[in-house]
PyMOL CGO cylinders between C-alpha atoms (Angstrom):
from pymol import cmd
from pymol.cgo import CYLINDER

trace = [
    CYLINDER, -5.12, -87.21, -126.81, -2.44, -88.92, -123.63, 0.3, 1, 1, 1, 1, 1, 1,
    CYLINDER, -2.44, -88.92, -123.63, -4.24, -87.38, -120.45, 0.3, 1, 1, 1, 1, 1, 1,
    CYLINDER, -4.24, -87.38, -120.45, -3.20, -90.47, -117.84, 0.3, 1, 1, 1, 1, 1, 1,
    CYLINDER, -3.20, -90.47, -117.84, -5.37, -88.57, -115.40, 0.3, 1, 1, 1, 1, 1, 1,
    CYLINDER, -5.37, -88.57, -115.40, -7.82, -86.31, -117.11, 0.3, 1, 1, 1, 1, 1, 1,
    CYLINDER, -7.82, -86.31, -117.11, -10.80, -84.94, -114.53, 0.3, 1, 1, 1, 1, 1, 1,
    CYLINDER, -10.80, -84.94, -114.53, -8.32, -85.59, -111.30, 0.3, 1, 1, 1, 1, 1, 1,
    CYLINDER, -8.32, -85.59, -111.30, -6.88, -82.73, -110.16, 0.3, 1, 1, 1, 1, 1, 1,
    CYLINDER, -6.88, -82.73, -110.16, -5.56, -82.51, -106.35, 0.3, 1, 1, 1, 1, 1, 1,
    CYLINDER, -5.56, -82.51, -106.35, -4.55, -80.58, -104.03, 0.3, 1, 1, 1, 1, 1, 1,
    CYLINDER, -4.55, -80.58, -104.03, -0.61, -80.36, -104.15, 0.3, 1, 1, 1, 1, 1, 1,
    CYLINDER, -0.61, -80.36, -104.15, -0.14, -84.03, -102.54, 0.3, 1, 1, 1, 1, 1, 1,
    CYLINDER, -0.14, -84.03, -102.54, 1.24, -83.79, -98.58, 0.3, 1, 1, 1, 1, 1, 1,
    CYLINDER, 1.24, -83.79, -98.58, 5.26, -83.54, -98.96, 0.3, 1, 1, 1, 1, 1, 1,
    CYLINDER, 5.26, -83.54, -98.96, 6.64, -86.82, -97.36, 0.3, 1, 1, 1, 1, 1, 1,
    CYLINDER, 6.64, -86.82, -97.36, 10.02, -89.01, -97.49, 0.3, 1, 1, 1, 1, 1, 1,
    CYLINDER, 10.02, -89.01, -97.49, 8.16, -90.72, -99.42, 0.3, 1, 1, 1, 1, 1, 1,
    CYLINDER, 8.16, -90.72, -99.42, 9.62, -88.48, -102.73, 0.3, 1, 1, 1, 1, 1, 1,
    CYLINDER, 9.62, -88.48, -102.73, 12.99, -87.49, -103.57, 0.3, 1, 1, 1, 1, 1, 1,
    CYLINDER, 12.99, -87.49, -103.57, 11.32, -84.07, -104.15, 0.3, 1, 1, 1, 1, 1, 1,
    CYLINDER, 11.32, -84.07, -104.15, 9.60, -83.92, -100.62, 0.3, 1, 1, 1, 1, 1, 1,
    CYLINDER, 9.60, -83.92, -100.62, 11.80, -81.29, -99.45, 0.3, 1, 1, 1, 1, 1, 1,
    CYLINDER, 11.80, -81.29, -99.45, 12.26, -79.16, -102.68, 0.3, 1, 1, 1, 1, 1, 1,
    CYLINDER, 12.26, -79.16, -102.68, 10.39, -75.74, -102.94, 0.3, 1, 1, 1, 1, 1, 1,
    CYLINDER, 10.39, -75.74, -102.94, 7.34, -75.64, -105.19, 0.3, 1, 1, 1, 1, 1, 1,
    CYLINDER, 7.34, -75.64, -105.19, 9.48, -74.23, -108.22, 0.3, 1, 1, 1, 1, 1, 1,
    CYLINDER, 9.48, -74.23, -108.22, 12.38, -76.80, -107.74, 0.3, 1, 1, 1, 1, 1, 1,
    CYLINDER, 12.38, -76.80, -107.74, 9.70, -79.56, -107.80, 0.3, 1, 1, 1, 1, 1, 1,
    CYLINDER, 9.70, -79.56, -107.80, 7.86, -78.63, -110.99, 0.3, 1, 1, 1, 1, 1, 1,
    CYLINDER, 7.86, -78.63, -110.99, 11.92, -77.54, -112.78, 0.3, 1, 1, 1, 1, 1, 1,
    CYLINDER, 11.92, -77.54, -112.78, 12.46, -80.84, -112.02, 0.3, 1, 1, 1, 1, 1, 1,
    CYLINDER, 12.46, -80.84, -112.02, 9.42, -82.45, -113.29, 0.3, 1, 1, 1, 1, 1, 1,
    CYLINDER, 9.42, -82.45, -113.29, 10.12, -80.82, -116.36, 0.3, 1, 1, 1, 1, 1, 1,
    CYLINDER, 10.12, -80.82, -116.36, 13.15, -81.82, -117.18, 0.3, 1, 1, 1, 1, 1, 1,
    CYLINDER, 13.15, -81.82, -117.18, 11.75, -85.34, -116.06, 0.3, 1, 1, 1, 1, 1, 1,
    CYLINDER, 11.75, -85.34, -116.06, 9.32, -84.82, -118.88, 0.3, 1, 1, 1, 1, 1, 1,
    CYLINDER, 9.32, -84.82, -118.88, 11.73, -83.82, -121.48, 0.3, 1, 1, 1, 1, 1, 1,
    CYLINDER, 11.73, -83.82, -121.48, 14.23, -86.86, -120.58, 0.3, 1, 1, 1, 1, 1, 1,
    CYLINDER, 14.23, -86.86, -120.58, 11.49, -88.95, -121.02, 0.3, 1, 1, 1, 1, 1, 1,
    CYLINDER, 11.49, -88.95, -121.02, 10.25, -87.74, -124.95, 0.3, 1, 1, 1, 1, 1, 1,
    CYLINDER, 10.25, -87.74, -124.95, 13.23, -88.60, -125.90, 0.3, 1, 1, 1, 1, 1, 1,
    CYLINDER, 13.23, -88.60, -125.90, 13.48, -91.99, -124.46, 0.3, 1, 1, 1, 1, 1, 1,
    CYLINDER, 13.48, -91.99, -124.46, 9.67, -92.37, -125.83, 0.3, 1, 1, 1, 1, 1, 1,
    CYLINDER, 9.67, -92.37, -125.83, 8.47, -89.85, -127.52, 0.3, 1, 1, 1, 1, 1, 1,
    CYLINDER, 8.47, -89.85, -127.52, 5.17, -88.34, -127.74, 0.3, 1, 1, 1, 1, 1, 1,
    CYLINDER, 5.17, -88.34, -127.74, 2.97, -91.72, -128.16, 0.3, 1, 1, 1, 1, 1, 1,
    CYLINDER, 2.97, -91.72, -128.16, 4.79, -93.46, -125.27, 0.3, 1, 1, 1, 1, 1, 1,
    CYLINDER, 4.79, -93.46, -125.27, 5.14, -90.92, -122.48, 0.3, 1, 1, 1, 1, 1, 1,
    CYLINDER, 5.14, -90.92, -122.48, 2.96, -91.73, -119.86, 0.3, 1, 1, 1, 1, 1, 1,
    CYLINDER, 2.96, -91.73, -119.86, 2.63, -89.61, -116.56, 0.3, 1, 1, 1, 1, 1, 1,
    CYLINDER, 2.63, -89.61, -116.56, 3.69, -92.92, -114.31, 0.3, 1, 1, 1, 1, 1, 1,
    CYLINDER, 3.69, -92.92, -114.31, 6.81, -93.01, -116.44, 0.3, 1, 1, 1, 1, 1, 1,
    CYLINDER, 6.81, -93.01, -116.44, 7.88, -88.29, -115.50, 0.3, 1, 1, 1, 1, 1, 1,
    CYLINDER, 7.88, -88.29, -115.50, 6.65, -89.00, -112.20, 0.3, 1, 1, 1, 1, 1, 1,
    CYLINDER, 6.65, -89.00, -112.20, 9.29, -92.03, -112.33, 0.3, 1, 1, 1, 1, 1, 1,
    CYLINDER, 9.29, -92.03, -112.33, 11.81, -89.99, -113.62, 0.3, 1, 1, 1, 1, 1, 1,
    CYLINDER, 11.81, -89.99, -113.62, 11.30, -86.97, -111.15, 0.3, 1, 1, 1, 1, 1, 1,
    CYLINDER, 11.30, -86.97, -111.15, 11.59, -89.33, -107.89, 0.3, 1, 1, 1, 1, 1, 1,
    CYLINDER, 11.59, -89.33, -107.89, 7.92, -87.94, -107.46, 0.3, 1, 1, 1, 1, 1, 1,
    CYLINDER, 7.92, -87.94, -107.46, 4.63, -88.72, -106.99, 0.3, 1, 1, 1, 1, 1, 1,
    CYLINDER, 4.63, -88.72, -106.99, 2.19, -89.65, -110.55, 0.3, 1, 1, 1, 1, 1, 1,
    CYLINDER, 2.19, -89.65, -110.55, -0.74, -86.54, -108.22, 0.3, 1, 1, 1, 1, 1, 1,
    CYLINDER, -0.74, -86.54, -108.22, 2.30, -83.93, -107.87, 0.3, 1, 1, 1, 1, 1, 1,
    CYLINDER, 2.30, -83.93, -107.87, 2.45, -84.10, -111.72, 0.3, 1, 1, 1, 1, 1, 1,
    CYLINDER, 2.45, -84.10, -111.72, -0.85, -82.91, -112.13, 0.3, 1, 1, 1, 1, 1, 1,
    CYLINDER, -0.85, -82.91, -112.13, -1.14, -80.93, -108.95, 0.3, 1, 1, 1, 1, 1, 1,
    CYLINDER, -1.14, -80.93, -108.95, 1.38, -79.05, -110.86, 0.3, 1, 1, 1, 1, 1, 1,
    CYLINDER, 1.38, -79.05, -110.86, 0.47, -79.41, -115.03, 0.3, 1, 1, 1, 1, 1, 1,
    CYLINDER, 0.47, -79.41, -115.03, -3.08, -80.68, -114.65, 0.3, 1, 1, 1, 1, 1, 1,
    CYLINDER, -3.08, -80.68, -114.65, -2.87, -82.70, -117.88, 0.3, 1, 1, 1, 1, 1, 1,
    CYLINDER, -2.87, -82.70, -117.88, 0.01, -85.60, -119.90, 0.3, 1, 1, 1, 1, 1, 1,
    CYLINDER, 0.01, -85.60, -119.90, -0.42, -82.97, -122.48, 0.3, 1, 1, 1, 1, 1, 1,
    CYLINDER, -0.42, -82.97, -122.48, 0.59, -80.32, -120.41, 0.3, 1, 1, 1, 1, 1, 1,
    CYLINDER, 0.59, -80.32, -120.41, 3.28, -81.54, -118.96, 0.3, 1, 1, 1, 1, 1, 1,
    CYLINDER, 3.28, -81.54, -118.96, 4.97, -82.28, -122.02, 0.3, 1, 1, 1, 1, 1, 1,
    CYLINDER, 4.97, -82.28, -122.02, 4.25, -78.96, -123.80, 0.3, 1, 1, 1, 1, 1, 1,
    CYLINDER, 4.25, -78.96, -123.80, 5.70, -76.92, -120.66, 0.3, 1, 1, 1, 1, 1, 1,
    CYLINDER, 5.70, -76.92, -120.66, 8.74, -79.31, -121.31, 0.3, 1, 1, 1, 1, 1, 1,
    CYLINDER, 8.74, -79.31, -121.31, 9.13, -78.15, -124.60, 0.3, 1, 1, 1, 1, 1, 1,
    CYLINDER, 9.13, -78.15, -124.60, 9.09, -74.60, -124.22, 0.3, 1, 1, 1, 1, 1, 1,
    CYLINDER, 9.09, -74.60, -124.22, 12.04, -74.73, -121.52, 0.3, 1, 1, 1, 1, 1, 1,
    CYLINDER, 12.04, -74.73, -121.52, 13.68, -76.50, -123.58, 0.3, 1, 1, 1, 1, 1, 1,
    CYLINDER, 13.68, -76.50, -123.58, 13.08, -73.50, -126.51, 0.3, 1, 1, 1, 1, 1, 1,
    CYLINDER, 13.08, -73.50, -126.51, 13.22, -71.58, -123.90, 0.3, 1, 1, 1, 1, 1, 1,
    CYLINDER, 13.22, -71.58, -123.90, 16.87, -72.79, -123.08, 0.3, 1, 1, 1, 1, 1, 1,
    CYLINDER, 16.87, -72.79, -123.08, 17.41, -72.66, -126.40, 0.3, 1, 1, 1, 1, 1, 1,
    CYLINDER, 17.41, -72.66, -126.40, 17.38, -69.24, -126.86, 0.3, 1, 1, 1, 1, 1, 1,
    CYLINDER, 17.38, -69.24, -126.86, 19.20, -68.08, -123.47, 0.3, 1, 1, 1, 1, 1, 1,
    CYLINDER, 19.20, -68.08, -123.47, 22.32, -70.50, -125.07, 0.3, 1, 1, 1, 1, 1, 1,
    CYLINDER, 22.32, -70.50, -125.07, 22.04, -68.32, -127.71, 0.3, 1, 1, 1, 1, 1, 1,
    CYLINDER, 22.04, -68.32, -127.71, 22.44, -65.01, -126.32, 0.3, 1, 1, 1, 1, 1, 1,
    CYLINDER, 22.44, -65.01, -126.32, 25.24, -66.41, -123.99, 0.3, 1, 1, 1, 1, 1, 1,
    CYLINDER, 25.24, -66.41, -123.99, 26.87, -67.35, -127.25, 0.3, 1, 1, 1, 1, 1, 1,
    CYLINDER, 26.87, -67.35, -127.25, 26.61, -64.04, -129.13, 0.3, 1, 1, 1, 1, 1, 1,
    CYLINDER, 26.61, -64.04, -129.13, 30.09, -61.66, -128.81, 0.3, 1, 1, 1, 1, 1, 1,
    CYLINDER, 30.09, -61.66, -128.81, 29.16, -58.33, -126.82, 0.3, 1, 1, 1, 1, 1, 1,
    CYLINDER, 29.16, -58.33, -126.82, 28.12, -55.99, -129.71, 0.3, 1, 1, 1, 1, 1, 1,
    CYLINDER, 28.12, -55.99, -129.71, 27.69, -58.53, -132.30, 0.3, 1, 1, 1, 1, 1, 1,
    CYLINDER, 27.69, -58.53, -132.30, 27.07, -57.99, -136.05, 0.3, 1, 1, 1, 1, 1, 1,
    CYLINDER, 27.07, -57.99, -136.05, 23.89, -59.25, -138.01, 0.3, 1, 1, 1, 1, 1, 1,
    CYLINDER, 23.89, -59.25, -138.01, 26.68, -61.14, -139.50, 0.3, 1, 1, 1, 1, 1, 1,
    CYLINDER, 26.68, -61.14, -139.50, 28.52, -62.54, -136.71, 0.3, 1, 1, 1, 1, 1, 1,
    CYLINDER, 28.52, -62.54, -136.71, 24.74, -63.26, -135.26, 0.3, 1, 1, 1, 1, 1, 1,
    CYLINDER, 24.74, -63.26, -135.26, 23.60, -64.52, -138.22, 0.3, 1, 1, 1, 1, 1, 1,
    CYLINDER, 23.60, -64.52, -138.22, 26.48, -67.34, -137.81, 0.3, 1, 1, 1, 1, 1, 1,
    CYLINDER, 26.48, -67.34, -137.81, 26.42, -68.08, -134.53, 0.3, 1, 1, 1, 1, 1, 1,
    CYLINDER, 26.42, -68.08, -134.53, 22.31, -69.14, -135.51, 0.3, 1, 1, 1, 1, 1, 1,
    CYLINDER, 22.31, -69.14, -135.51, 23.23, -71.14, -138.07, 0.3, 1, 1, 1, 1, 1, 1,
    CYLINDER, 23.23, -71.14, -138.07, 26.09, -72.60, -135.33, 0.3, 1, 1, 1, 1, 1, 1,
    CYLINDER, 26.09, -72.60, -135.33, 24.19, -73.09, -132.40, 0.3, 1, 1, 1, 1, 1, 1,
    CYLINDER, 24.19, -73.09, -132.40, 20.90, -74.10, -134.47, 0.3, 1, 1, 1, 1, 1, 1,
    CYLINDER, 20.90, -74.10, -134.47, 22.33, -76.54, -136.47, 0.3, 1, 1, 1, 1, 1, 1,
    CYLINDER, 22.33, -76.54, -136.47, 24.14, -78.14, -133.81, 0.3, 1, 1, 1, 1, 1, 1,
    CYLINDER, 24.14, -78.14, -133.81, 21.05, -78.73, -131.17, 0.3, 1, 1, 1, 1, 1, 1,
    CYLINDER, 21.05, -78.73, -131.17, 18.07, -77.57, -133.34, 0.3, 1, 1, 1, 1, 1, 1,
    CYLINDER, 18.07, -77.57, -133.34, 15.88, -74.91, -132.76, 0.3, 1, 1, 1, 1, 1, 1,
    CYLINDER, 15.88, -74.91, -132.76, 13.22, -74.27, -129.65, 0.3, 1, 1, 1, 1, 1, 1,
    CYLINDER, 13.22, -74.27, -129.65, 13.15, -77.57, -128.80, 0.3, 1, 1, 1, 1, 1, 1,
    CYLINDER, 13.15, -77.57, -128.80, 16.96, -78.39, -128.21, 0.3, 1, 1, 1, 1, 1, 1,
    CYLINDER, 16.96, -78.39, -128.21, 16.73, -82.20, -130.26, 0.3, 1, 1, 1, 1, 1, 1,
    CYLINDER, 16.73, -82.20, -130.26, 15.78, -82.65, -133.90, 0.3, 1, 1, 1, 1, 1, 1,
    CYLINDER, 15.78, -82.65, -133.90, 14.07, -85.94, -133.40, 0.3, 1, 1, 1, 1, 1, 1,
    CYLINDER, 14.07, -85.94, -133.40, 11.85, -84.04, -130.78, 0.3, 1, 1, 1, 1, 1, 1,
    CYLINDER, 11.85, -84.04, -130.78, 10.98, -81.45, -132.75, 0.3, 1, 1, 1, 1, 1, 1,
    CYLINDER, 10.98, -81.45, -132.75, 10.03, -84.59, -135.19, 0.3, 1, 1, 1, 1, 1, 1,
    CYLINDER, 10.03, -84.59, -135.19, 7.77, -85.67, -133.08, 0.3, 1, 1, 1, 1, 1, 1,
    CYLINDER, 7.77, -85.67, -133.08, 5.91, -82.33, -132.55, 0.3, 1, 1, 1, 1, 1, 1,
    CYLINDER, 5.91, -82.33, -132.55, 5.71, -82.02, -136.33, 0.3, 1, 1, 1, 1, 1, 1,
    CYLINDER, 5.71, -82.02, -136.33, 3.72, -84.96, -136.62, 0.3, 1, 1, 1, 1, 1, 1,
    CYLINDER, 3.72, -84.96, -136.62, 2.03, -85.04, -133.57, 0.3, 1, 1, 1, 1, 1, 1,
    CYLINDER, 2.03, -85.04, -133.57, 0.50, -81.68, -134.45, 0.3, 1, 1, 1, 1, 1, 1,
    CYLINDER, 0.50, -81.68, -134.45, -1.01, -83.21, -138.20, 0.3, 1, 1, 1, 1, 1, 1,
    CYLINDER, -1.01, -83.21, -138.20, -3.58, -84.52, -135.98, 0.3, 1, 1, 1, 1, 1, 1,
    CYLINDER, -3.58, -84.52, -135.98, -3.67, -82.91, -132.16, 0.3, 1, 1, 1, 1, 1, 1,
    CYLINDER, -3.67, -82.91, -132.16, -4.75, -78.99, -131.90, 0.3, 1, 1, 1, 1, 1, 1,
    CYLINDER, -4.75, -78.99, -131.90, -2.55, -78.16, -128.15, 0.3, 1, 1, 1, 1, 1, 1,
    CYLINDER, -2.55, -78.16, -128.15, 0.59, -79.44, -130.81, 0.3, 1, 1, 1, 1, 1, 1,
    CYLINDER, 0.59, -79.44, -130.81, -0.73, -77.71, -133.71, 0.3, 1, 1, 1, 1, 1, 1,
    CYLINDER, -0.73, -77.71, -133.71, 0.02, -74.17, -132.10, 0.3, 1, 1, 1, 1, 1, 1,
    CYLINDER, 0.02, -74.17, -132.10, 2.69, -74.74, -130.52, 0.3, 1, 1, 1, 1, 1, 1,
    CYLINDER, 2.69, -74.74, -130.52, 4.37, -75.88, -133.19, 0.3, 1, 1, 1, 1, 1, 1,
    CYLINDER, 4.37, -75.88, -133.19, 3.22, -72.61, -134.52, 0.3, 1, 1, 1, 1, 1, 1,
    CYLINDER, 3.22, -72.61, -134.52, 4.54, -70.90, -131.72, 0.3, 1, 1, 1, 1, 1, 1,
    CYLINDER, 4.54, -70.90, -131.72, 8.29, -71.79, -131.65, 0.3, 1, 1, 1, 1, 1, 1,
    CYLINDER, 8.29, -71.79, -131.65, 8.30, -71.59, -135.49, 0.3, 1, 1, 1, 1, 1, 1,
    CYLINDER, 8.30, -71.59, -135.49, 7.24, -68.15, -135.08, 0.3, 1, 1, 1, 1, 1, 1,
    CYLINDER, 7.24, -68.15, -135.08, 9.84, -67.32, -132.70, 0.3, 1, 1, 1, 1, 1, 1,
    CYLINDER, 9.84, -67.32, -132.70, 12.13, -68.93, -134.90, 0.3, 1, 1, 1, 1, 1, 1,
    CYLINDER, 12.13, -68.93, -134.90, 11.76, -66.84, -137.78, 0.3, 1, 1, 1, 1, 1, 1,
    CYLINDER, 11.76, -66.84, -137.78, 11.25, -63.96, -136.17, 0.3, 1, 1, 1, 1, 1, 1,
    CYLINDER, 11.25, -63.96, -136.17, 14.97, -64.51, -134.85, 0.3, 1, 1, 1, 1, 1, 1,
    CYLINDER, 14.97, -64.51, -134.85, 15.88, -64.72, -138.09, 0.3, 1, 1, 1, 1, 1, 1,
    CYLINDER, 15.88, -64.72, -138.09, 13.77, -62.51, -139.29, 0.3, 1, 1, 1, 1, 1, 1,
    CYLINDER, 13.77, -62.51, -139.29, 15.40, -59.89, -136.87, 0.3, 1, 1, 1, 1, 1, 1,
    CYLINDER, 15.40, -59.89, -136.87, 19.22, -60.70, -137.90, 0.3, 1, 1, 1, 1, 1, 1,
    CYLINDER, 19.22, -60.70, -137.90, 18.34, -60.03, -141.51, 0.3, 1, 1, 1, 1, 1, 1,
    CYLINDER, 18.34, -60.03, -141.51, 16.54, -56.41, -141.16, 0.3, 1, 1, 1, 1, 1, 1,
    CYLINDER, 16.54, -56.41, -141.16, 20.06, -55.72, -138.83, 0.3, 1, 1, 1, 1, 1, 1,
    CYLINDER, 20.06, -55.72, -138.83, 22.27, -56.92, -141.51, 0.3, 1, 1, 1, 1, 1, 1,
    CYLINDER, 22.27, -56.92, -141.51, 20.02, -55.17, -144.04, 0.3, 1, 1, 1, 1, 1, 1,
    CYLINDER, 20.02, -55.17, -144.04, 20.52, -52.15, -141.90, 0.3, 1, 1, 1, 1, 1, 1,
    CYLINDER, 20.52, -52.15, -141.90, 24.16, -51.85, -141.38, 0.3, 1, 1, 1, 1, 1, 1,
    CYLINDER, 24.16, -51.85, -141.38, 24.43, -52.56, -144.77, 0.3, 1, 1, 1, 1, 1, 1,
    CYLINDER, 24.43, -52.56, -144.77, 25.88, -55.98, -144.57, 0.3, 1, 1, 1, 1, 1, 1,
    CYLINDER, 25.88, -55.98, -144.57, 23.12, -57.76, -145.84, 0.3, 1, 1, 1, 1, 1, 1,
    CYLINDER, 23.12, -57.76, -145.84, 20.39, -57.04, -149.79, 0.3, 1, 1, 1, 1, 1, 1,
    CYLINDER, 20.39, -57.04, -149.79, 17.19, -58.72, -149.28, 0.3, 1, 1, 1, 1, 1, 1,
    CYLINDER, 17.19, -58.72, -149.28, 14.64, -57.14, -151.29, 0.3, 1, 1, 1, 1, 1, 1,
    CYLINDER, 14.64, -57.14, -151.29, 11.98, -59.79, -148.95, 0.3, 1, 1, 1, 1, 1, 1,
    CYLINDER, 11.98, -59.79, -148.95, 13.08, -60.00, -145.60, 0.3, 1, 1, 1, 1, 1, 1,
    CYLINDER, 13.08, -60.00, -145.60, 10.54, -61.65, -144.39, 0.3, 1, 1, 1, 1, 1, 1,
    CYLINDER, 10.54, -61.65, -144.39, 10.12, -64.63, -147.51, 0.3, 1, 1, 1, 1, 1, 1,
    CYLINDER, 10.12, -64.63, -147.51, 13.85, -65.04, -146.29, 0.3, 1, 1, 1, 1, 1, 1,
    CYLINDER, 13.85, -65.04, -146.29, 13.50, -66.01, -143.46, 0.3, 1, 1, 1, 1, 1, 1,
    CYLINDER, 13.50, -66.01, -143.46, 11.14, -68.03, -143.72, 0.3, 1, 1, 1, 1, 1, 1,
    CYLINDER, 11.14, -68.03, -143.72, 13.03, -70.08, -146.53, 0.3, 1, 1, 1, 1, 1, 1,
    CYLINDER, 13.03, -70.08, -146.53, 16.10, -70.14, -144.29, 0.3, 1, 1, 1, 1, 1, 1,
    CYLINDER, 16.10, -70.14, -144.29, 14.19, -71.30, -141.03, 0.3, 1, 1, 1, 1, 1, 1,
    CYLINDER, 14.19, -71.30, -141.03, 12.46, -74.27, -144.08, 0.3, 1, 1, 1, 1, 1, 1,
    CYLINDER, 12.46, -74.27, -144.08, 15.23, -75.09, -145.20, 0.3, 1, 1, 1, 1, 1, 1,
    CYLINDER, 15.23, -75.09, -145.20, 17.37, -76.15, -141.65, 0.3, 1, 1, 1, 1, 1, 1,
    CYLINDER, 17.37, -76.15, -141.65, 14.50, -78.33, -141.18, 0.3, 1, 1, 1, 1, 1, 1,
    CYLINDER, 14.50, -78.33, -141.18, 14.33, -79.82, -143.89, 0.3, 1, 1, 1, 1, 1, 1,
    CYLINDER, 14.33, -79.82, -143.89, 18.27, -80.26, -143.51, 0.3, 1, 1, 1, 1, 1, 1,
    CYLINDER, 18.27, -80.26, -143.51, 17.75, -81.31, -140.15, 0.3, 1, 1, 1, 1, 1, 1,
    CYLINDER, 17.75, -81.31, -140.15, 15.18, -84.63, -141.27, 0.3, 1, 1, 1, 1, 1, 1,
    CYLINDER, 15.18, -84.63, -141.27, 18.09, -85.27, -143.55, 0.3, 1, 1, 1, 1, 1, 1,
    CYLINDER, 18.09, -85.27, -143.55, 21.05, -85.62, -140.68, 0.3, 1, 1, 1, 1, 1, 1,
    CYLINDER, 21.05, -85.62, -140.68, 18.23, -87.23, -138.12, 0.3, 1, 1, 1, 1, 1, 1,
    CYLINDER, 18.23, -87.23, -138.12, 17.23, -89.60, -141.13, 0.3, 1, 1, 1, 1, 1, 1,
    CYLINDER, 17.23, -89.60, -141.13, 21.07, -90.49, -141.03, 0.3, 1, 1, 1, 1, 1, 1,
    CYLINDER, 21.07, -90.49, -141.03, 21.10, -89.70, -144.99, 0.3, 1, 1, 1, 1, 1, 1,
    CYLINDER, 21.10, -89.70, -144.99, 24.50, -90.36, -146.14, 0.3, 1, 1, 1, 1, 1, 1,
    CYLINDER, 24.50, -90.36, -146.14, 24.36, -87.43, -148.89, 0.3, 1, 1, 1, 1, 1, 1,
    CYLINDER, 24.36, -87.43, -148.89, 23.60, -85.18, -145.45, 0.3, 1, 1, 1, 1, 1, 1,
    CYLINDER, 23.60, -85.18, -145.45, 26.11, -86.11, -142.74, 0.3, 1, 1, 1, 1, 1, 1,
    CYLINDER, 26.11, -86.11, -142.74, 26.13, -84.02, -139.67, 0.3, 1, 1, 1, 1, 1, 1,
    CYLINDER, 26.13, -84.02, -139.67, 29.69, -82.39, -140.04, 0.3, 1, 1, 1, 1, 1, 1,
    CYLINDER, 29.69, -82.39, -140.04, 28.12, -81.13, -143.21, 0.3, 1, 1, 1, 1, 1, 1,
    CYLINDER, 28.12, -81.13, -143.21, 24.58, -79.58, -141.88, 0.3, 1, 1, 1, 1, 1, 1,
    CYLINDER, 24.58, -79.58, -141.88, 25.91, -75.99, -140.42, 0.3, 1, 1, 1, 1, 1, 1,
    CYLINDER, 25.91, -75.99, -140.42, 28.07, -75.05, -143.94, 0.3, 1, 1, 1, 1, 1, 1,
    CYLINDER, 28.07, -75.05, -143.94, 25.44, -76.12, -146.34, 0.3, 1, 1, 1, 1, 1, 1,
    CYLINDER, 25.44, -76.12, -146.34, 22.84, -74.09, -144.00, 0.3, 1, 1, 1, 1, 1, 1,
    CYLINDER, 22.84, -74.09, -144.00, 25.54, -71.71, -143.97, 0.3, 1, 1, 1, 1, 1, 1,
    CYLINDER, 25.54, -71.71, -143.97, 26.14, -71.58, -147.72, 0.3, 1, 1, 1, 1, 1, 1,
    CYLINDER, 26.14, -71.58, -147.72, 22.66, -70.95, -149.21, 0.3, 1, 1, 1, 1, 1, 1,
    CYLINDER, 22.66, -70.95, -149.21, 22.28, -67.95, -146.06, 0.3, 1, 1, 1, 1, 1, 1,
    CYLINDER, 22.28, -67.95, -146.06, 25.00, -66.33, -148.03, 0.3, 1, 1, 1, 1, 1, 1,
    CYLINDER, 25.00, -66.33, -148.03, 23.58, -66.53, -151.09, 0.3, 1, 1, 1, 1, 1, 1,
    CYLINDER, 23.58, -66.53, -151.09, 20.20, -65.73, -150.52, 0.3, 1, 1, 1, 1, 1, 1,
    CYLINDER, 20.20, -65.73, -150.52, 21.41, -62.22, -148.50, 0.3, 1, 1, 1, 1, 1, 1,
    CYLINDER, 21.41, -62.22, -148.50, 24.44, -61.24, -150.92, 0.3, 1, 1, 1, 1, 1, 1,
    CYLINDER, 24.44, -61.24, -150.92, 26.78, -62.00, -147.87, 0.3, 1, 1, 1, 1, 1, 1,
    CYLINDER, 26.78, -62.00, -147.87, 30.57, -63.20, -149.45, 0.3, 1, 1, 1, 1, 1, 1,
    CYLINDER, 30.57, -63.20, -149.45, 30.79, -67.36, -147.72, 0.3, 1, 1, 1, 1, 1, 1,
    CYLINDER, 30.79, -67.36, -147.72, 34.12, -66.14, -146.72, 0.3, 1, 1, 1, 1, 1, 1,
    CYLINDER, 34.12, -66.14, -146.72, 32.64, -63.79, -144.10, 0.3, 1, 1, 1, 1, 1, 1,
    CYLINDER, 32.64, -63.79, -144.10, 30.96, -66.78, -142.07, 0.3, 1, 1, 1, 1, 1, 1,
    CYLINDER, 30.96, -66.78, -142.07, 32.96, -69.33, -142.67, 0.3, 1, 1, 1, 1, 1, 1,
    CYLINDER, 32.96, -69.33, -142.67, 36.32, -68.07, -142.60, 0.3, 1, 1, 1, 1, 1, 1,
    CYLINDER, 36.32, -68.07, -142.60, 37.78, -69.82, -139.05, 0.3, 1, 1, 1, 1, 1, 1,
    CYLINDER, 37.78, -69.82, -139.05, 36.95, -72.69, -137.43, 0.3, 1, 1, 1, 1, 1, 1,
    CYLINDER, 36.95, -72.69, -137.43, 33.95, -72.72, -135.88, 0.3, 1, 1, 1, 1, 1, 1,
    CYLINDER, 33.95, -72.72, -135.88, 33.55, -72.92, -131.43, 0.3, 1, 1, 1, 1, 1, 1,
    CYLINDER, 33.55, -72.92, -131.43, 33.54, -76.12, -129.87, 0.3, 1, 1, 1, 1, 1, 1,
    CYLINDER, 33.54, -76.12, -129.87, 29.50, -77.13, -129.25, 0.3, 1, 1, 1, 1, 1, 1,
    CYLINDER, 29.50, -77.13, -129.25, 28.22, -79.15, -126.70, 0.3, 1, 1, 1, 1, 1, 1,
    CYLINDER, 28.22, -79.15, -126.70, 25.26, -81.48, -127.45, 0.3, 1, 1, 1, 1, 1, 1,
    CYLINDER, 25.26, -81.48, -127.45, 22.89, -81.94, -125.46, 0.3, 1, 1, 1, 1, 1, 1,
    CYLINDER, 22.89, -81.94, -125.46, 22.28, -85.76, -125.45, 0.3, 1, 1, 1, 1, 1, 1,
]
cmd.load_cgo(trace, "trace")
């Protein structure tokens, strides 16, 4: 594991004018470090990330990063968790008041295919998968992210069945299949497969969801989708 400063856990370093985070409250410093960790992950991946890189991006010292997160792995895991929380906040905000299950499924498909659930960037999600093959902490993180995503789909499916909008013999199996389908499409899009262009991913997923849940496709893809702003 990549623990540049493992075993070194200082008291919070004295705040001086040498860092751009000096005058910030602890929670603001922590937020800025998490945002910097996300940017370092996007630029260098897990294998190339270093505590010094995160500190430089945040405009602070490596010691302050260690104080807040103890290890490099801790900082990266919390950074990904923060992106996951942002995704679900975006999902809640994108849903109209009193949204039906069909409306919720449409927004889930649009937002999930647009930004990628949990980590907000499909390339980062692929990094988690690869690291999880050999690293226990990454494996636990992957399991938690997937569980939350599948539960989101399951809740939508259960609501649709209760409303009489969906027909589904096994909601849990359907949730797993739809989650796996989005993962698979995302890999092809991230690899720039010409048979799976980025602008088709959402419709491909919604078409499959309609077939799985016995919903007329026009109910899921009936109007031009709302504009989306992709995270960089």
